[in-house]
N, C-alpha and C positions, 0 to 999 in steps of 0.2 A: 403789520399788526394793528388792529383797530380796537377801539373801545366803542361799545354800542349802547344806545339809549332807546327805550321804547316808550311811546306815549299813546295811551288809549284815547280814542276819540269817539264821539257819539256815532251810532249807526245811522242816525237821521239828523239832518239839519232842519230846524223848524223856522219858518218865516211866515209873516202875515201875507195873506193872499194879495193885498194891495201893494206889497213891496216885492212880490215875486218877479225876478228877472230871468231865472233859468240857469244862473251860474253860481248860485249860493254855495254849493258844495265846493266848487273850485276856489272861490274867494275864501271860504273858511279854511280849507287845507293850505292855501297859500299863506295865510296869516300864521298858521301853526309852524309851517316850514321856515318862514322868514324869522319868526320869533326865536327859534332854536339856532338858525344860521348866525344870528347876531352873537350867540354864545360859542360859535366855532363848530357847531354840529352840521354835518352834511346830510341832506336827505338821502336815504338809502332805498326804502320801499314801504309799501302798505300791505298788510296782511289781514285777512279775516280769520278770526279764531272762534270756533264754536265751543261753548262751555255748557256742559250738561248739568242740570240741577235736578236732583231727585227729591220729590216730596214724599211724605209718609213718615217723617220723624215723629210727629204727634201720634200717629197711629201706633208706632212702636212703643211709645210710652203709655198710652191709654189703650189697652187691649180691645175694649169694646168698639172703638172707632175703626179697628182694622177691617171690619167687614164693610164699612161705609167708605173709607178712604183707601183706595188701592194705590200701591206705589206706582207713581207715574214719573216719567222722565221728560223734562222740558229742556230743549236746547236753545240757547240764546246766542246770537252772533255779535261779536265785538270786533272792532277794527283797531289795529295798532299801527302807528306810524313809526318806522325805525329810522334812526339817525346813527351816524358813525363819525368818528374822528380819529386820526392817527394817535397812537399812544406816545 
């Protein structure tokens, strides 16, 4: 039996062009994994999770905007690093 912990990480790692080495994502993830390993968490996996956001709330409140603002759905990708440790 395991206990699990999920940590959301940015979808993009930003670096300055002059500092670009090509391994920034790996270095960033390694730091996250090692940080949690010090607390006894074992790296388990990384997942991408899509979250849909619907706009149009304002249009529902203010009726005259309904014709201007159509309800639109926007999906954003988030990445979650999963860790586990025995209970």
